[in-house]
TORKOL-397565 format. One record per residue (C-alpha): x, y, z. Coordinates in steps of 0.05 Angstrom, whole numbers, padded with zeros to 5 digits, always signed. Each point is the difference from the previous one (the first is absolute). Example, Ala and Ser with C-alpha at 12.3 -4.5 7.8 and 13.67 -1.06 7.14 Angstrom:
2
+00246-00090+00156+00027+00069-00013
//
This chain:
365
+00000-00001+00001+00026+00070-00023+00019+00043+00056+00016+00075+00001+00068+00027+00009+00011+00055+00057+00002+00059-00052-00064-00023-00030-00031-00007+00070+00027+00070+00013-00032+00028-00059-00068-00026+00020+00003+00036+00064-00041+00061-00006+00047+00042+00053+00060-00019-00042-00035+00023-00066-00019+00070+00032+00074+00008+00023+00021-00016-00071-00046+00047-00028+00026+00056+00049+00070-00017-00019-00013+00004-00076-00041+00067+00011+00060+00028+00046+00055-00018-00048-00032+00031-00058-00019+00062+00038+00073+00005+00020+00023-00013-00070-00048+00055-00024+00028+00054+00052+00073-00021-00018-00013+00009-00077-00035+00067+00012+00061+00024+00045+00052-00027-00048-00031+00026-00063-00009+00067+00036+00074+00003+00019+00024-00019-00070-00045+00049-00033+00027+00054+00044+00072-00014-00015-00012-00005-00076-00037+00065+00007+00056+00035+00028+00046-00024-00055-00042+00024-00057-00057+00049+00010-00036-00018-00059+00013-00074+00001-00059-00042-00014+00016-00060+00038-00012+00029+00070-00068+00026-00021-00017-00070-00022+00021-00029+00064-00041+00047+00041-00060-00022-00044+00013-00072+00009+00018+00000+00074-00075+00008+00020-00035-00044-00048+00057-00055+00009-00011+00003+00078-00078-00006-00011+00012-00058-00045+00039-00040+00057-00049+00021+00054-00060-00023-00047+00038-00064-00011+00012-00011+00074-00069+00010+00017-00024-00051-00054+00049-00054+00018-00014+00008+00074-00077-00001-00007+00008-00063-00050+00044-00032+00059-00055+00013+00055-00044-00065+00015-00061+00041+00001+00009+00024-00073+00004-00071-00027-00064+00009-00041+00019+00069-00023+00069-00014-00030-00022+00004-00071-00033+00064+00010+00060+00028+00039+00041-00021-00066-00042+00037-00042-00001+00060+00041+00079-00001+00004+00002-00005-00080-00045+00057-00004+00037+00043+00048+00067-00018-00029-00022+00017-00071-00026+00066+00024+00066+00018+00033+00040-00022-00057-00039+00038-00046+00006+00066+00044+00076-00011+00007+00004-00001-00072-00041+00060-00012+00040+00037+00053+00068-00019-00031-00022+00017-00074-00026+00066+00024+00069+00016+00037+00040-00021-00055-00038+00038-00051-00007+00065+00040+00075-00004+00014+00014-00005-00072-00049+00056-00018+00028+00050+00052+00078-00014-00005+00011-00035-00070-00054+00022-00049+00024+00077+00008+00064-00018-00022-00017-00037-00064-00003+00031-00068-00067-00030-00017-00071+00015+00026-00022-00072-00012+00017-00024+00069-00036+00058+00034-00063-00011-00043+00003-00081+00001+00018-00014+00073-00062+00028+00033-00041-00044-00046+00041-00060+00011-00008+00009+00075-00074+00004-00004-00001-00061-00046+00049-00037+00050-00045+00015+00059-00067-00018-00037+00039-00068-00023+00028-00019+00070-00066+00011+00031-00039-00033-00055+00045-00064+00002-00009+00000+00081-00080+00001-00012+00008-00058-00051+00042-00039+00053-00048+00013+00055-00061-00018-00038+00034-00066-00019+00018-00013+00074-00071+00009+00017-00021-00049-00055-00031+00046-00048+00020-00017-00072+00035+00056-00033-00002-00029-00070-00066+00036-00015+00029+00065+00023+00064-00008-00044-00040-00016-00059-00046+00059+00012+00063+00044+00005+00021-00031-00062-00060+00019-00039-00006+00068+00035+00072+00017-00015-00012-00012-00074-00063+00038-00006+00035+00058+00036+00061-00007-00045-00046+00005-00064-00039+00060+00027+00062+00038+00021+00044-00019-00064+00008+00075-00020+00015+00019+00075+00051-00060+00005+00029+00020-00065+00014+00068+00021+00030-00027+00068+00050-00042-00032+00017+00055-00051+00011+00044+00060+00046-00054+00029+00039+00005-00068+00000+00075+00000+00024+00009+00072+00053-00055-00002+00027+00023-00067+00023+00064+00031-00003+00038-00068-00056+00050+00026+00005+00034+00067-00041+00057+00035+00021+00067-00025+00023-00023-00073-00026+00033-00058-00030-00054-00046-00036+00004-00067-00041-00062-00027+00000-00016-00073-00064+00034-00028-00022+00017+00071+00010+00050+00054+00062+00031+00030+00017+00024+00070+00034-00010+00065-00012-00068+00037-00037+00013+00062-00008-00071+00027+00010-00070-00025-00053-00045+00032-00020-00073-00009-00059+00015-00047+00022+00066-00029+00054+00051-00015-00022+00075+00013+00037+00054-00037-00012+00075+00003-00001+00038-00066+00020+00073-00020-00074+00019+00010+00012-00019+00069-00052-00057-00011+00003-00071+00032+00002-00056-00053-00011-00073+00027+00030-00053-00045-00012-00074+00008+00061-00041+00014-00018-00045-00058+00005+00058-00047+00066+00022+00032+00026-00070-00014-00022-00006-00071+00016+00068-00026+00066+00038-00020+00015+00046+00059+00059+00056-00008+00034+00017+00070+00027+00067-00010+00036-00008+00071+00036-00066-00016+00057-00012-00004+00010+00070+00022-00042+00063-00003+00040+00042-00043-00022-00011-00077+00021+00026-00068-00036+00060-00035+00002-00003-00073-00024+00063-00038-00004+00001-00078-00008+00059-00048+00027+00021-00066+00032+00056-00036-00001+00027-00071+00045-00023-00054+00027+00069-00006+00026-00003+00070+00073-00004+00024-00003-00067+00033+00068+00009+00040-00034+00064+00031-00060-00037+00015+00037-00053+00037+00038+00050+00039-00061+00042+00020-00041-00061+00016+00051-00025+00047+00013+00064+00037-00078+00007+00010+00000-00075+00025+00054+00012+00048-00029+00063+00026-00068-00036+00015+00040-00053+00039+00036+00052+00040-00060+00042+00014-00053-00057+00013+00002-00036+00066-00044-00056-00031+00059-00012-00051+00056-00049+00013+00066+00039+00003+00045-00064+00001-00021-00017-00072+00019+00047-00060-00043+00017-00059+00006-00033-00065-00019+00022-00066-00008-00039-00069-00033+00016-00069-00046-00058-00017-00024+00007-00070-00020+00038-00063-00074+00018+00005-00049+00029-00045+00008+00069+00024+00058-00003+00049+00063-00035+00022-00021-00033+00064+00039-00005+00064-00008-00025+00072+00027+00028+00067+00011-00046+00055-00004+00018+00075-00009-00035+00068-00053+00016+00050-00001-00021+00071-00067-00032-00002-00063-00003-00040-00032+00061+00023+00064+00035-00011+00002-00021-00075-00060+00041-00014+00030+00060+00027+00065-00010-00033-00033-00011-00067-00044+00061+00005+00061+00045+00018+00042-00028-00054-00050+00013-00057-00015+00072+00027+00075+00017+00000+00018-00034-00065-00057+00039-00033+00022+00066+00029+00074-00016-00019-00011-00019-00069-00044+00065-00010+00060+00041+00022+00048-00037-00038-00042-00001-00067-00006-00074+00001-00062-00019-00039-00046-00058+00016-00047-00011-00059-00069-00012-00001-00015-00066-00038+00000+00021-00073-00003-00040-00062+00035+00028-00063-00034-00022-00062+00040+00000-00069-00041+00002-00062+00027-00022-00072+00013+00059-00045-00059+00012-00044+00002+00038-00070-00015+00071+00002-00069+00021-00020-00006+00012-00073+00061-00033-00020-00003-00052-00058-00005-00074+00020+00026-00045-00054
//
């Protein structure tokens, strides 16, 4: 006949089981206190070494939920050990799984928030792109929603509720939402491309092919806003920005070329025309703050036109707005100097040459 060993007989003793439960709870409670104290000390030391380090912030976030996790584990194990809770062990296990899931989800969410907030406050301002400043808040919201959503699915499964219908419904709903929001999603992904590409930034002067032109006010997920010369706000969907040709007058640098073309009559002294034009151009560069003084003016004859010998004058302006001022001043100064020097710019004329005709009354053989 089978007989119980001394250890097995002890575990059948209710008093011994209560002592074991107390020991389990006390050990895990002590472990929680030690964990909280140790992580606090380590976090303080790391914080003194680097003021903006993310590790101590994460440790301070984990220390509370980690301690609660150990306490909850101690409570569940000690309750399951008590002889009075023999019929409730399955419910205790379910309760422990639910509490553990909630604590793990909360710890994950807190860690994600701490890391992303640290990046947004101390790293993102030093980067050249605006993508992280705009993308990370959205990533933070999605990560929090996903963590809590997964925790909810685990809790439902622990409670014996089938989550297959929920997953199927989410799939169908997601497909319907994706189809309904297709234009919005298209602009969203196009906005990701526009911001990550780095070719357009706030303050740049841009011009769309066969479209508006102005200064970029904001680059968002759905649209890009520009301010035109008439001080109007034009909102351009990012899908349009990604599919059209955009000229950025601030990249690779704000200074840009100014090219003025004109022509002088065929009777003009071309050497004098070149000398006078360069004198005027250099005077405009010296007297106009919007002109780039580091770049000298260039002059060149271009072609024999129908009425004039055409030429071009090249200067550099500091930016797009300055190019209009430089062009305006150069044309006025050239017109006044040409009039003073007697250099003529012809109106468009056409010379017609007829074949010689016999004089009236002459004999025609």
